[in-house]
PyMOL Python script that loads the backbone (N, CA, C, O; Angstrom):
from pymol import cmd

cmd.read_pdbstr("""\
ATOM      1  N   UNK A   1     123.217 209.938  49.797  1.00  0.00           N
ATOM      2  CA  UNK A   1     123.470 209.677  51.559  1.00  0.00           C
ATOM      3  C   UNK A   1     125.229 210.571  51.309  1.00  0.00           C
ATOM      4  O   UNK A   1     126.020 210.817  50.400  1.00  0.00           O
ATOM      5  N   UNK A   2     125.083 210.768  52.717  1.00  0.00           N
ATOM      6  CA  UNK A   2     126.168 211.680  53.422  1.00  0.00           C
ATOM      7  C   UNK A   2     127.508 211.177  53.622  1.00  0.00           C
ATOM      8  O   UNK A   2     127.529 210.383  54.562  1.00  0.00           O
ATOM      9  N   UNK A   3     128.552 211.340  53.119  1.00  0.00           N
ATOM     10  CA  UNK A   3     130.097 211.107  53.814  1.00  0.00           C
ATOM     11  C   UNK A   3     130.118 210.363  54.843  1.00  0.00           C
ATOM     12  O   UNK A   3     129.999 211.169  55.766  1.00  0.00           O
ATOM     13  N   UNK A   4     130.186 209.455  55.233  1.00  0.00           N
ATOM     14  CA  UNK A   4     130.806 209.036  56.561  1.00  0.00           C
ATOM     15  C   UNK A   4     132.387 209.012  56.762  1.00  0.00           C
ATOM     16  O   UNK A   4     133.116 208.292  56.079  1.00  0.00           O
ATOM     17  N   UNK A   5     132.883 209.926  57.835  1.00  0.00           N
ATOM     18  CA  UNK A   5     133.867 210.287  58.100  1.00  0.00           C
ATOM     19  C   UNK A   5     134.799 209.566  59.429  1.00  0.00           C
ATOM     20  O   UNK A   5     134.206 209.820  60.477  1.00  0.00           O
ATOM     21  N   UNK A   6     135.891 208.867  59.648  1.00  0.00           N
ATOM     22  CA  UNK A   6     136.410 208.511  60.547  1.00  0.00           C
ATOM     23  C   UNK A   6     137.373 208.656  60.785  1.00  0.00           C
ATOM     24  O   UNK A   6     137.926 208.681  59.686  1.00  0.00           O
ATOM     25  N   UNK A   7     138.421 208.852  61.838  1.00  0.00           N
ATOM     26  CA  UNK A   7     139.498 209.049  62.066  1.00  0.00           C
ATOM     27  C   UNK A   7     140.182 207.920  62.756  1.00  0.00           C
ATOM     28  O   UNK A   7     139.648 208.065  63.856  1.00  0.00           O
ATOM     29  N   UNK A   8     141.080 206.770  62.926  1.00  0.00           N
ATOM     30  CA  UNK A   8     141.389 205.912  64.064  1.00  0.00           C
ATOM     31  C   UNK A   8     142.543 206.562  64.902  1.00  0.00           C
ATOM     32  O   UNK A   8     143.734 206.752  64.654  1.00  0.00           O
ATOM     33  N   UNK A   9     141.648 206.869  66.128  1.00  0.00           N
ATOM     34  CA  UNK A   9     142.670 207.729  66.901  1.00  0.00           C
ATOM     35  C   UNK A   9     143.967 207.051  66.782  1.00  0.00           C
ATOM     36  O   UNK A   9     144.897 207.469  66.092  1.00  0.00           O
ATOM     37  N   UNK A  10     143.987 205.314  67.933  1.00  0.00           N
ATOM     38  CA  UNK A  10     144.599 204.460  68.317  1.00  0.00           C
ATOM     39  C   UNK A  10     144.422 203.838  67.995  1.00  0.00           C
ATOM     40  O   UNK A  10     143.204 203.679  67.905  1.00  0.00           O
ATOM     41  N   UNK A  11     145.294 202.706  67.417  1.00  0.00           N
ATOM     42  CA  UNK A  11     144.968 200.787  66.875  1.00  0.00           C
ATOM     43  C   UNK A  11     145.604 200.447  68.318  1.00  0.00           C
ATOM     44  O   UNK A  11     146.694 200.766  68.793  1.00  0.00           O
ATOM     45  N   UNK A  12     144.530 199.679  68.853  1.00  0.00           N
ATOM     46  CA  UNK A  12     145.032 198.543  70.239  1.00  0.00           C
ATOM     47  C   UNK A  12     145.189 197.575  69.938  1.00  0.00           C
ATOM     48  O   UNK A  12     146.113 197.160  70.638  1.00  0.00           O
ATOM     49  N   UNK A  13     144.741 196.505  69.002  1.00  0.00           N
ATOM     50  CA  UNK A  13     145.402 195.488  68.923  1.00  0.00           C
ATOM     51  C   UNK A  13     144.212 194.869  67.546  1.00  0.00           C
ATOM     52  O   UNK A  13     143.110 195.221  67.124  1.00  0.00           O
ATOM     53  N   UNK A  14     145.277 193.712  67.201  1.00  0.00           N
ATOM     54  CA  UNK A  14     144.451 192.927  66.060  1.00  0.00           C
ATOM     55  C   UNK A  14     144.007 191.339  66.923  1.00  0.00           C
ATOM     56  O   UNK A  14     144.653 190.436  67.454  1.00  0.00           O
ATOM     57  N   UNK A  15     142.876 191.570  66.745  1.00  0.00           N
ATOM     58  CA  UNK A  15     142.511 190.018  67.444  1.00  0.00           C
ATOM     59  C   UNK A  15     142.704 188.994  66.434  1.00  0.00           C
ATOM     60  O   UNK A  15     142.822 187.868  66.919  1.00  0.00           O
ATOM     61  N   UNK A  16     142.790 189.081  64.783  1.00  0.00           N
ATOM     62  CA  UNK A  16     142.550 188.417  64.453  1.00  0.00           C
ATOM     63  C   UNK A  16     143.216 188.436  62.217  1.00  0.00           C
ATOM     64  O   UNK A  16     143.457 189.601  61.900  1.00  0.00           O
ATOM     65  N   UNK A  17     143.369 187.769  61.419  1.00  0.00           N
ATOM     66  CA  UNK A  17     143.403 188.143  59.939  1.00  0.00           C
ATOM     67  C   UNK A  17     143.054 187.063  58.705  1.00  0.00           C
ATOM     68  O   UNK A  17     143.594 186.096  58.168  1.00  0.00           O
ATOM     69  N   UNK A  18     142.139 187.631  58.620  1.00  0.00           N
ATOM     70  CA  UNK A  18     141.458 186.244  57.017  1.00  0.00           C
ATOM     71  C   UNK A  18     142.421 186.020  55.952  1.00  0.00           C
ATOM     72  O   UNK A  18     143.421 186.729  56.060  1.00  0.00           O
ATOM     73  N   UNK A  19     142.402 185.221  54.937  1.00  0.00           N
ATOM     74  CA  UNK A  19     142.755 184.870  53.984  1.00  0.00           C
ATOM     75  C   UNK A  19     142.950 185.926  53.124  1.00  0.00           C
ATOM     76  O   UNK A  19     143.895 185.988  52.338  1.00  0.00           O
ATOM     77  N   UNK A  20     141.963 186.881  53.261  1.00  0.00           N
ATOM     78  CA  UNK A  20     142.259 187.789  52.310  1.00  0.00           C
ATOM     79  C   UNK A  20     143.022 188.899  52.867  1.00  0.00           C
ATOM     80  O   UNK A  20     142.986 189.880  52.125  1.00  0.00           O
ATOM     81  N   UNK A  21     143.602 189.040  53.776  1.00  0.00           N
ATOM     82  CA  UNK A  21     144.526 189.892  54.981  1.00  0.00           C
ATOM     83  C   UNK A  21     143.720 190.955  55.590  1.00  0.00           C
ATOM     84  O   UNK A  21     144.526 191.741  56.088  1.00  0.00           O
ATOM     85  N   UNK A  22     142.334 191.426  55.825  1.00  0.00           N
ATOM     86  CA  UNK A  22     141.506 192.060  56.744  1.00  0.00           C
ATOM     87  C   UNK A  22     141.115 191.236  57.803  1.00  0.00           C
ATOM     88  O   UNK A  22     140.646 190.098  57.854  1.00  0.00           O
ATOM     89  N   UNK A  23     141.434 192.125  58.684  1.00  0.00           N
ATOM     90  CA  UNK A  23     141.912 191.754  60.049  1.00  0.00           C
ATOM     91  C   UNK A  23     140.855 192.931  61.194  1.00  0.00           C
ATOM     92  O   UNK A  23     140.454 194.084  61.032  1.00  0.00           O
ATOM     93  N   UNK A  24     140.715 191.954  62.302  1.00  0.00           N
ATOM     94  CA  UNK A  24     139.595 191.991  62.902  1.00  0.00           C
ATOM     95  C   UNK A  24     140.203 193.011  64.172  1.00  0.00           C
ATOM     96  O   UNK A  24     140.716 192.339  65.066  1.00  0.00           O
ATOM     97  N   UNK A  25     140.242 194.503  64.414  1.00  0.00           N
ATOM     98  CA  UNK A  25     140.774 195.420  65.351  1.00  0.00           C
ATOM     99  C   UNK A  25     140.189 195.889  66.159  1.00  0.00           C
ATOM    100  O   UNK A  25     139.016 196.192  65.937  1.00  0.00           O
ATOM    101  N   UNK A  26     140.695 196.100  67.240  1.00  0.00           N
ATOM    102  CA  UNK A  26     140.092 196.899  68.704  1.00  0.00           C
ATOM    103  C   UNK A  26     140.650 198.356  67.970  1.00  0.00           C
ATOM    104  O   UNK A  26     141.512 198.680  67.153  1.00  0.00           O
ATOM    105  N   UNK A  27     139.754 198.913  68.672  1.00  0.00           N
ATOM    106  CA  UNK A  27     140.745 200.697  68.024  1.00  0.00           C
ATOM    107  C   UNK A  27     139.868 201.863  68.657  1.00  0.00           C
ATOM    108  O   UNK A  27     138.814 201.648  69.255  1.00  0.00           O
ATOM    109  N   UNK A  28     140.431 203.145  68.454  1.00  0.00           N
ATOM    110  CA  UNK A  28     139.803 203.947  69.057  1.00  0.00           C
ATOM    111  C   UNK A  28     139.654 204.650  67.611  1.00  0.00           C
ATOM    112  O   UNK A  28     140.554 204.831  66.790  1.00  0.00           O
ATOM    113  N   UNK A  29     138.075 205.058  67.489  1.00  0.00           N
ATOM    114  CA  UNK A  29     137.925 205.664  66.256  1.00  0.00           C
ATOM    115  C   UNK A  29     136.927 206.669  66.866  1.00  0.00           C
ATOM    116  O   UNK A  29     136.121 206.598  67.794  1.00  0.00           O
ATOM    117  N   UNK A  30     137.377 207.876  65.772  1.00  0.00           N
ATOM    118  CA  UNK A  30     136.103 208.628  65.754  1.00  0.00           C
ATOM    119  C   UNK A  30     135.499 208.999  64.922  1.00  0.00           C
ATOM    120  O   UNK A  30     135.882 208.639  63.809  1.00  0.00           O
ATOM    121  N   UNK A  31     134.969 209.382  64.951  1.00  0.00           N
ATOM    122  CA  UNK A  31     133.169 208.492  64.051  1.00  0.00           C
ATOM    123  C   UNK A  31     132.507 210.526  63.377  1.00  0.00           C
ATOM    124  O   UNK A  31     131.994 211.422  64.048  1.00  0.00           O
ATOM    125  N   UNK A  32     132.775 210.498  62.257  1.00  0.00           N
ATOM    126  CA  UNK A  32     131.989 211.750  62.147  1.00  0.00           C
ATOM    127  C   UNK A  32     132.410 213.445  63.250  1.00  0.00           C
ATOM    128  O   UNK A  32     131.719 214.368  63.684  1.00  0.00           O
ATOM    129  N   UNK A  33     133.958 213.073  63.306  1.00  0.00           N
ATOM    130  CA  UNK A  33     134.276 214.621  64.231  1.00  0.00           C
ATOM    131  C   UNK A  33     134.169 214.248  65.247  1.00  0.00           C
ATOM    132  O   UNK A  33     134.798 214.997  65.995  1.00  0.00           O
ATOM    133  N   UNK A  34     133.385 212.924  66.138  1.00  0.00           N
ATOM    134  CA  UNK A  34     132.941 213.534  67.898  1.00  0.00           C
ATOM    135  C   UNK A  34     134.018 212.266  68.313  1.00  0.00           C
ATOM    136  O   UNK A  34     134.807 211.517  67.737  1.00  0.00           O
ATOM    137  N   UNK A  35     133.582 212.498  69.530  1.00  0.00           N
ATOM    138  CA  UNK A  35     134.770 212.188  70.439  1.00  0.00           C
ATOM    139  C   UNK A  35     134.965 210.435  70.088  1.00  0.00           C
ATOM    140  O   UNK A  35     134.040 209.837  69.537  1.00  0.00           O
ATOM    141  N   UNK A  36     136.188 209.754  70.450  1.00  0.00           N
ATOM    142  CA  UNK A  36     136.112 208.405  70.225  1.00  0.00           C
ATOM    143  C   UNK A  36     136.121 208.410  70.992  1.00  0.00           C
ATOM    144  O   UNK A  36     136.370 209.180  71.919  1.00  0.00           O
ATOM    145  N   UNK A  37     135.416 206.166  70.598  1.00  0.00           N
ATOM    146  CA  UNK A  37     135.101 205.278  71.183  1.00  0.00           C
ATOM    147  C   UNK A  37     135.536 203.666  70.503  1.00  0.00           C
ATOM    148  O   UNK A  37     135.813 203.401  69.333  1.00  0.00           O
ATOM    149  N   UNK A  38     135.484 202.846  71.567  1.00  0.00           N
ATOM    150  CA  UNK A  38     136.022 201.588  71.511  1.00  0.00           C
ATOM    151  C   UNK A  38     135.069 201.334  70.219  1.00  0.00           C
ATOM    152  O   UNK A  38     133.886 201.641  70.073  1.00  0.00           O
ATOM    153  N   UNK A  39     135.966 200.668  69.320  1.00  0.00           N
ATOM    154  CA  UNK A  39     135.232 200.356  68.231  1.00  0.00           C
ATOM    155  C   UNK A  39     136.199 198.562  67.870  1.00  0.00           C
ATOM    156  O   UNK A  39     137.403 198.309  67.910  1.00  0.00           O
ATOM    157  N   UNK A  40     135.167 197.789  67.593  1.00  0.00           N
ATOM    158  CA  UNK A  40     135.484 196.158  67.301  1.00  0.00           C
ATOM    159  C   UNK A  40     134.956 196.040  65.028  1.00  0.00           C
ATOM    160  O   UNK A  40     133.894 196.120  64.412  1.00  0.00           O
ATOM    161  N   UNK A  41     135.870 195.907  64.771  1.00  0.00           N
ATOM    162  CA  UNK A  41     135.391 195.647  64.171  1.00  0.00           C
ATOM    163  C   UNK A  41     136.666 194.816  62.525  1.00  0.00           C
ATOM    164  O   UNK A  41     137.777 194.346  62.768  1.00  0.00           O
ATOM    165  N   UNK A  42     136.113 194.869  61.208  1.00  0.00           N
ATOM    166  CA  UNK A  42     137.199 193.983  60.373  1.00  0.00           C
ATOM    167  C   UNK A  42     138.027 195.178  59.272  1.00  0.00           C
ATOM    168  O   UNK A  42     137.737 196.374  59.233  1.00  0.00           O
ATOM    169  N   UNK A  43     138.507 194.876  58.895  1.00  0.00           N
ATOM    170  CA  UNK A  43     139.478 196.343  58.271  1.00  0.00           C
ATOM    171  C   UNK A  43     139.825 196.046  57.095  1.00  0.00           C
ATOM    172  O   UNK A  43     140.146 194.867  57.244  1.00  0.00           O
ATOM    173  N   UNK A  44     140.015 196.327  55.848  1.00  0.00           N
ATOM    174  CA  UNK A  44     141.155 195.866  55.090  1.00  0.00           C
ATOM    175  C   UNK A  44     142.327 196.514  55.030  1.00  0.00           C
ATOM    176  O   UNK A  44     142.609 197.660  55.379  1.00  0.00           O
ATOM    177  N   UNK A  45     143.073 195.551  54.486  1.00  0.00           N
ATOM    178  CA  UNK A  45     144.406 196.355  55.055  1.00  0.00           C
ATOM    179  C   UNK A  45     145.272 197.593  55.117  1.00  0.00           C
ATOM    180  O   UNK A  45     146.083 197.881  55.997  1.00  0.00           O
ATOM    181  N   UNK A  46     144.928 198.346  53.917  1.00  0.00           N
ATOM    182  CA  UNK A  46     144.897 199.923  54.611  1.00  0.00           C
ATOM    183  C   UNK A  46     143.683 200.499  54.838  1.00  0.00           C
ATOM    184  O   UNK A  46     143.214 201.351  54.083  1.00  0.00           O
ATOM    185  N   UNK A  47     143.239 200.175  55.634  1.00  0.00           N
ATOM    186  CA  UNK A  47     142.037 200.373  56.091  1.00  0.00           C
ATOM    187  C   UNK A  47     141.285 201.930  55.585  1.00  0.00           C
ATOM    188  O   UNK A  47     141.161 202.966  56.239  1.00  0.00           O
ATOM    189  N   UNK A  48     140.925 201.665  54.389  1.00  0.00           N
ATOM    190  CA  UNK A  48     139.833 202.771  53.215  1.00  0.00           C
ATOM    191  C   UNK A  48     138.788 201.816  53.583  1.00  0.00           C
ATOM    192  O   UNK A  48     137.700 202.374  53.731  1.00  0.00           O
ATOM    193  N   UNK A  49     138.772 200.396  53.803  1.00  0.00           N
ATOM    194  CA  UNK A  49     137.146 199.881  53.685  1.00  0.00           C
ATOM    195  C   UNK A  49     137.084 198.546  55.535  1.00  0.00           C
ATOM    196  O   UNK A  49     137.843 197.743  56.079  1.00  0.00           O
ATOM    197  N   UNK A  50     135.893 199.029  55.735  1.00  0.00           N
ATOM    198  CA  UNK A  50     135.499 198.221  56.555  1.00  0.00           C
ATOM    199  C   UNK A  50     133.541 197.691  56.689  1.00  0.00           C
ATOM    200  O   UNK A  50     132.441 198.081  56.297  1.00  0.00           O
ATOM    201  N   UNK A  51     134.194 196.522  57.559  1.00  0.00           N
ATOM    202  CA  UNK A  51     132.801 195.384  57.494  1.00  0.00           C
ATOM    203  C   UNK A  51     132.356 195.949  58.625  1.00  0.00           C
ATOM    204  O   UNK A  51     132.870 196.962  59.100  1.00  0.00           O
ATOM    205  N   UNK A  52     131.216 195.240  59.215  1.00  0.00           N
ATOM    206  CA  UNK A  52     130.122 195.756  60.311  1.00  0.00           C
ATOM    207  C   UNK A  52     130.632 195.733  61.672  1.00  0.00           C
ATOM    208  O   UNK A  52     130.911 194.534  61.664  1.00  0.00           O
ATOM    209  N   UNK A  53     131.004 196.150  62.935  1.00  0.00           N
ATOM    210  CA  UNK A  53     131.371 195.891  63.913  1.00  0.00           C
ATOM    211  C   UNK A  53     130.349 197.147  64.558  1.00  0.00           C
ATOM    212  O   UNK A  53     129.470 197.766  63.959  1.00  0.00           O
ATOM    213  N   UNK A  54     130.830 197.300  66.109  1.00  0.00           N
ATOM    214  CA  UNK A  54     130.309 197.879  67.231  1.00  0.00           C
ATOM    215  C   UNK A  54     131.187 198.608  67.489  1.00  0.00           C
ATOM    216  O   UNK A  54     132.374 198.375  67.258  1.00  0.00           O
ATOM    217  N   UNK A  55     130.568 199.982  68.206  1.00  0.00           N
ATOM    218  CA  UNK A  55     130.960 200.449  69.045  1.00  0.00           C
ATOM    219  C   UNK A  55     130.627 200.922  70.422  1.00  0.00           C
ATOM    220  O   UNK A  55     129.486 201.196  70.794  1.00  0.00           O
ATOM    221  N   UNK A  56     131.901 201.010  71.279  1.00  0.00           N
ATOM    222  CA  UNK A  56     131.470 201.061  72.528  1.00  0.00           C
ATOM    223  C   UNK A  56     132.493 201.930  73.231  1.00  0.00           C
ATOM    224  O   UNK A  56     133.653 202.246  72.967  1.00  0.00           O
ATOM    225  N   UNK A  57     131.594 202.225  74.294  1.00  0.00           N
ATOM    226  CA  UNK A  57     131.309 203.657  74.964  1.00  0.00           C
ATOM    227  C   UNK A  57     133.399 203.056  76.461  1.00  0.00           C
ATOM    228  O   UNK A  57     134.386 202.359  76.226  1.00  0.00           O
ATOM    229  N   UNK A  58     132.927 203.923  77.796  1.00  0.00           N
ATOM    230  CA  UNK A  58     134.431 203.131  78.408  1.00  0.00           C
ATOM    231  C   UNK A  58     133.699 202.502  79.396  1.00  0.00           C
ATOM    232  O   UNK A  58     134.192 201.586  80.055  1.00  0.00           O
ATOM    233  N   UNK A  59     132.231 203.022  79.617  1.00  0.00           N
ATOM    234  CA  UNK A  59     131.302 202.272  80.508  1.00  0.00           C
ATOM    235  C   UNK A  59     131.139 200.591  79.821  1.00  0.00           C
ATOM    236  O   UNK A  59     131.349 199.500  80.351  1.00  0.00           O
ATOM    237  N   UNK A  60     130.773 200.881  78.714  1.00  0.00           N
ATOM    238  CA  UNK A  60     130.517 198.993  77.751  1.00  0.00           C
ATOM    239  C   UNK A  60     131.688 198.311  77.835  1.00  0.00           C
ATOM    240  O   UNK A  60     131.604 197.086  77.932  1.00  0.00           O
ATOM    241  N   UNK A  61     133.091 198.974  77.817  1.00  0.00           N
ATOM    242  CA  UNK A  61     134.725 198.630  78.127  1.00  0.00           C
ATOM    243  C   UNK A  61     134.734 197.979  78.749  1.00  0.00           C
ATOM    244  O   UNK A  61     135.017 196.792  78.587  1.00  0.00           O
ATOM    245  N   UNK A  62     134.224 198.876  80.312  1.00  0.00           N
ATOM    246  CA  UNK A  62     134.322 197.859  81.773  1.00  0.00           C
ATOM    247  C   UNK A  62     133.243 196.841  81.542  1.00  0.00           C
ATOM    248  O   UNK A  62     133.619 195.688  81.333  1.00  0.00           O
ATOM    249  N   UNK A  63     131.797 197.132  81.550  1.00  0.00           N
ATOM    250  CA  UNK A  63     130.951 196.023  81.877  1.00  0.00           C
ATOM    251  C   UNK A  63     132.075 195.059  81.214  1.00  0.00           C
ATOM    252  O   UNK A  63     132.956 194.649  81.969  1.00  0.00           O
ATOM    253  N   UNK A  64     132.105 194.637  79.731  1.00  0.00           N
ATOM    254  CA  UNK A  64     132.747 193.751  79.173  1.00  0.00           C
ATOM    255  C   UNK A  64     133.453 193.497  79.970  1.00  0.00           C
ATOM    256  O   UNK A  64     133.058 192.653  80.774  1.00  0.00           O
ATOM    257  N   UNK A  65     134.767 194.050  80.156  1.00  0.00           N
ATOM    258  CA  UNK A  65     136.347 193.674  81.026  1.00  0.00           C
ATOM    259  C   UNK A  65     135.505 192.808  81.975  1.00  0.00           C
ATOM    260  O   UNK A  65     135.511 191.593  81.779  1.00  0.00           O
ATOM    261  N   UNK A  66     134.938 193.204  82.764  1.00  0.00           N
ATOM    262  CA  UNK A  66     134.025 192.702  83.956  1.00  0.00           C
ATOM    263  C   UNK A  66     133.665 190.922  83.618  1.00  0.00           C
ATOM    264  O   UNK A  66     134.203 189.896  84.034  1.00  0.00           O
ATOM    265  N   UNK A  67     132.437 191.177  82.619  1.00  0.00           N
ATOM    266  CA  UNK A  67     132.335 189.840  82.338  1.00  0.00           C
ATOM    267  C   UNK A  67     132.656 188.700  81.996  1.00  0.00           C
ATOM    268  O   UNK A  67     132.249 187.611  82.400  1.00  0.00           O
ATOM    269  N   UNK A  68     134.002 189.169  80.627  1.00  0.00           N
ATOM    270  CA  UNK A  68     135.169 188.474  80.667  1.00  0.00           C
ATOM    271  C   UNK A  68     135.453 187.911  81.766  1.00  0.00           C
ATOM    272  O   UNK A  68     135.161 186.721  81.888  1.00  0.00           O
ATOM    273  N   UNK A  69     136.203 188.736  83.036  1.00  0.00           N
ATOM    274  CA  UNK A  69     137.202 188.638  83.744  1.00  0.00           C
ATOM    275  C   UNK A  69     136.109 187.216  85.013  1.00  0.00           C
ATOM    276  O   UNK A  69     136.517 186.706  86.056  1.00  0.00           O
ATOM    277  N   UNK A  70     134.621 186.986  84.253  1.00  0.00           N
ATOM    278  CA  UNK A  70     134.249 186.119  85.274  1.00  0.00           C
ATOM    279  C   UNK A  70     133.028 187.284  86.460  1.00  0.00           C
ATOM    280  O   UNK A  70     132.165 186.587  86.995  1.00  0.00           O
ATOM    281  N   UNK A  71     132.939 188.771  86.827  1.00  0.00           N
ATOM    282  CA  UNK A  71     132.670 189.292  87.283  1.00  0.00           C
ATOM    283  C   UNK A  71     131.116 189.912  87.123  1.00  0.00           C
ATOM    284  O   UNK A  71     131.023 190.455  86.022  1.00  0.00           O
ATOM    285  N   UNK A  72     130.197 189.971  87.691  1.00  0.00           N
ATOM    286  CA  UNK A  72     129.171 190.516  87.107  1.00  0.00           C
ATOM    287  C   UNK A  72     129.692 192.513  87.120  1.00  0.00           C
ATOM    288  O   UNK A  72     130.350 193.069  88.000  1.00  0.00           O
ATOM    289  N   UNK A  73     129.180 193.079  85.999  1.00  0.00           N
ATOM    290  CA  UNK A  73     130.083 194.106  85.836  1.00  0.00           C
ATOM    291  C   UNK A  73     129.174 194.707  86.486  1.00  0.00           C
ATOM    292  O   UNK A  73     128.204 194.123  86.969  1.00  0.00           O
ATOM    293  N   UNK A  74     129.481 196.490  86.609  1.00  0.00           N
ATOM    294  CA  UNK A  74     128.993 197.435  87.816  1.00  0.00           C
ATOM    295  C   UNK A  74     127.698 197.543  87.267  1.00  0.00           C
ATOM    296  O   UNK A  74     127.531 197.317  86.068  1.00  0.00           O
ATOM    297  N   UNK A  75     126.772 197.859  87.995  1.00  0.00           N
ATOM    298  CA  UNK A  75     125.216 198.693  87.728  1.00  0.00           C
ATOM    299  C   UNK A  75     124.591 200.259  88.429  1.00  0.00           C
ATOM    300  O   UNK A  75     124.841 200.642  89.572  1.00  0.00           O
ATOM    301  N   UNK A  76     124.081 200.701  87.821  1.00  0.00           N
ATOM    302  CA  UNK A  76     123.890 201.892  88.147  1.00  0.00           C
ATOM    303  C   UNK A  76     122.103 201.335  89.819  1.00  0.00           C
ATOM    304  O   UNK A  76     120.878 201.393  89.931  1.00  0.00           O
ATOM    305  N   UNK A  77     123.052 200.997  90.420  1.00  0.00           N
ATOM    306  CA  UNK A  77     121.053 200.530  91.449  1.00  0.00           C
ATOM    307  C   UNK A  77     120.844 199.874  90.495  1.00  0.00           C
ATOM    308  O   UNK A  77     119.992 200.692  90.148  1.00  0.00           O
ATOM    309  N   UNK A  78     120.801 198.926  89.472  1.00  0.00           N
ATOM    310  CA  UNK A  78     119.460 198.215  88.791  1.00  0.00           C
ATOM    311  C   UNK A  78     119.955 197.121  89.230  1.00  0.00           C
ATOM    312  O   UNK A  78     121.124 196.910  89.552  1.00  0.00           O
ATOM    313  N   UNK A  79     118.965 196.328  89.251  1.00  0.00           N
ATOM    314  CA  UNK A  79     119.499 194.415  89.978  1.00  0.00           C
ATOM    315  C   UNK A  79     119.729 193.884  88.366  1.00  0.00           C
ATOM    316  O   UNK A  79     119.152 194.192  87.323  1.00  0.00           O
ATOM    317  N   UNK A  80     120.630 193.125  88.606  1.00  0.00           N
ATOM    318  CA  UNK A  80     121.446 192.355  87.784  1.00  0.00           C
ATOM    319  C   UNK A  80     120.938 190.588  87.826  1.00  0.00           C
ATOM    320  O   UNK A  80     121.661 190.032  88.653  1.00  0.00           O
ATOM    321  N   UNK A  81     120.029 189.672  87.253  1.00  0.00           N
ATOM    322  CA  UNK A  81     120.663 188.506  87.285  1.00  0.00           C
ATOM    323  C   UNK A  81     121.302 188.056  86.944  1.00  0.00           C
ATOM    324  O   UNK A  81     121.440 188.083  85.721  1.00  0.00           O
ATOM    325  N   UNK A  82     122.162 187.313  87.735  1.00  0.00           N
ATOM    326  CA  UNK A  82     124.163 187.252  87.283  1.00  0.00           C
ATOM    327  C   UNK A  82     123.331 186.220  86.485  1.00  0.00           C
ATOM    328  O   UNK A  82     123.440 186.678  85.348  1.00  0.00           O
ATOM    329  N   UNK A  83     122.571 185.115  86.379  1.00  0.00           N
ATOM    330  CA  UNK A  83     122.516 184.091  84.881  1.00  0.00           C
ATOM    331  C   UNK A  83     122.491 184.463  83.623  1.00  0.00           C
ATOM    332  O   UNK A  83     122.633 183.745  82.633  1.00  0.00           O
ATOM    333  N   UNK A  84     122.200 186.257  83.702  1.00  0.00           N
ATOM    334  CA  UNK A  84     121.298 186.104  82.415  1.00  0.00           C
ATOM    335  C   UNK A  84     122.428 186.704  81.860  1.00  0.00           C
ATOM    336  O   UNK A  84     122.218 187.073  80.705  1.00  0.00           O
ATOM    337  N   UNK A  85     123.986 187.021  82.432  1.00  0.00           N
ATOM    338  CA  UNK A  85     124.992 187.496  82.030  1.00  0.00           C
ATOM    339  C   UNK A  85     125.689 186.353  81.154  1.00  0.00           C
ATOM    340  O   UNK A  85     126.117 186.302  80.001  1.00  0.00           O
ATOM    341  N   UNK A  86     125.595 185.342  82.370  1.00  0.00           N
ATOM    342  CA  UNK A  86     127.127 183.691  82.788  1.00  0.00           C
ATOM    343  C   UNK A  86     126.162 183.703  81.457  1.00  0.00           C
ATOM    344  O   UNK A  86     126.242 182.797  80.628  1.00  0.00           O
TER     345      UNK A  86
END
""", "prot")
cmd.dss("prot")
cmd.show_as("cartoon", "prot")
cmd.util.cbc("prot")
cmd.orient("prot")
């Protein structure tokens, strides 16, 4: 299996820490030398090991922010049932 390359380009914040010192963080991460994306996952204290997580584009983050603020996310002309997102 090919080696996974990553670089944390910007540390945005720590959401929580568990008893073993692993932290759930929101960072900007470049995976395999690609454009950095928002990344939410758990990291070991030295950032050499990671848990499962998700990566989000700028558009995803904008939609997530709207949802968390109780607003309907902007769409590209698609009809969205507001009940589905609340």
